[in-house]
N, C-alpha and C positions, 0 to 999 in steps of 0.2 A: 522518346526515351522511356524505357520501362521504369516503373516506380513501385514502391511498397504500397499496398492497398489495404492491408488489414493485419493486425497481430493475431496469429493463430494460437500460439501458446508462449508461455514464459517458463523456463526451467530453472528451478532453484536447487542448489546443492545442499543436502542435509546430512547431519552427522548420524542420526538415528531415524530410519524411515518410519518405524512404528510410532515413535513419539511425534514425528512431524505429521503423519497421517491423522492421528488423534487431534492434534491442534487445528489442522485445516478443516477437518470434519466437524468437530465439536465446538470450537471457538469461533471459526470463521464461517461456518455453515455451508461448506462446499460439499457437493455430491461427488462421491468417488466413482470413477469410470474404470473400465478395464484398460490396462496398459498392454503394449506389445510384449511378447515373451522375450524380453532382453535377458542377457546373462548377468545382469547386475540389478540391484534393488531399485525399483522404480514404481511410482504411483502417478496416476492421472486424475485430475479433478475438473469438473465442469464449472466454469465461471458464468457463462451464459450460453446461448444457442450456438455461438460461433467461436468462443475462446475457451482455452483450457490453461490450467496450471499443472506443470509436471514437476515432480520431485524425484531426485535421484540421490542415492547415498554414496558419497565419496569422501575422501580425506582432504578435499580442497579447502583453502582458506576463504573466509567470507570477506567481502568488501566492507569498508567502514562507512562510506557515504553512498555507494551505488545502491539503488533500490528499485522496487517495482511499486507503482502507484495503482491502487485499486479503489474504485468507487464503491461505497458501501450503502446499503439501504437503510440502516439505522445507526447513524454516526454516534448518537447519544449513548445507546446501549453498548456499542463496541468500546467507546471511550471508557465508560465505567467498568466494563469487564476487563479491559486491558490494564487499567489502573490497578484493579484488584489483583490481577495476575502478576503485576510488576513488569510488564512487557514494554512499557513506554520508554523510548530512548530519546533523550533531548540532546545528547552529545553531538551527533553529526549535523543536524539541521535545526536545532533549537526546540522551543516549546510549541504546543498546539497553537494554531493561528487561524484566523479567518482571512482568506486571500481577498484581493481587491474585487474579484468576480463574485464573491459571496461564498465560495466553497470553503469548507473547513478542511484543515490538514493536520495530521497527527502521524508521528513515526513510531513504529513498534518493531521489536525483534521477535522472530519466531524462535522456537526452542533450539534451532541450530545456529542462530545468530544472523540470519538473513534479515535485512532491513526492508520493511514494507511501509509505504505511505498510505494511510487510510484517508480517503477524500469523500466529503459529502457532495451531493449535487448543490449548486449555488442556491437553489430555492428550498433546500431541506429545512425542516422545522428543527431548530437547534435549541436545546435546553438552555435558558438564560444563566443557569448556575455554572455552565462551562466557562463563561466569560469572567467569572470571579474565582475560578479554580486556580490553585498555585501553578498548575501546569499550562495555563493559558498566557499568551503574550500578544499584545497588539502589534500590528505592523508586519512587514516582511522580515524574514531572517536576514541578518547582517553578519557577514563573515569578517568584516574589518579589513578586507583585502583592497578595497577601493579600486577595483578593476571594473571598467565599464564597457568592455568589448562584448560583442554579441548583439543579436537583434532583440531589442527590448522595447516594451510599450506599456504605458499606464493602463491600456485597455486589454492586456493579455488575459487569457482564460485557459483553463484546463478543459473546458467544455465547448467545443466548436459548434455542435448542433444541439444547442440547449433544448430545443423543443422535442427532439427525438430522445434525448437522454433521460427525461423525467420518468 
């Protein structure tokens, strides 16, 4: 059976491509790449050697909870910068948390309203001040739905190959 082997790119829909370009270049530190000569506004960014983020400008509506999770190299710096910019959104998935595998998670909105989950590596050096910040909460997010379907485990992780991910 054929299977998915790698995520090549994720496309986010943005309201203002120039504003989004500046955010992903200047605040998220991504390198802009040439895009195909589409007949609509589009930008490509390098995430790593194999993965890209694509932005396209349309009038589509953004999802409230749907998101892209990206691992960041300096969770502390991005937390403080996103807090300063007012980009942190606790409405869909709650406050910043440390997951059971040790990874930190934080949800932000880009200028077009796209939801991004920022994740640290489980072994990342986290500023102890983050654990006393008003935007931090212990434990997993609880929706109050008390729905227990799905494949769940106390040993779940966002990082399958932890040695290679460092």
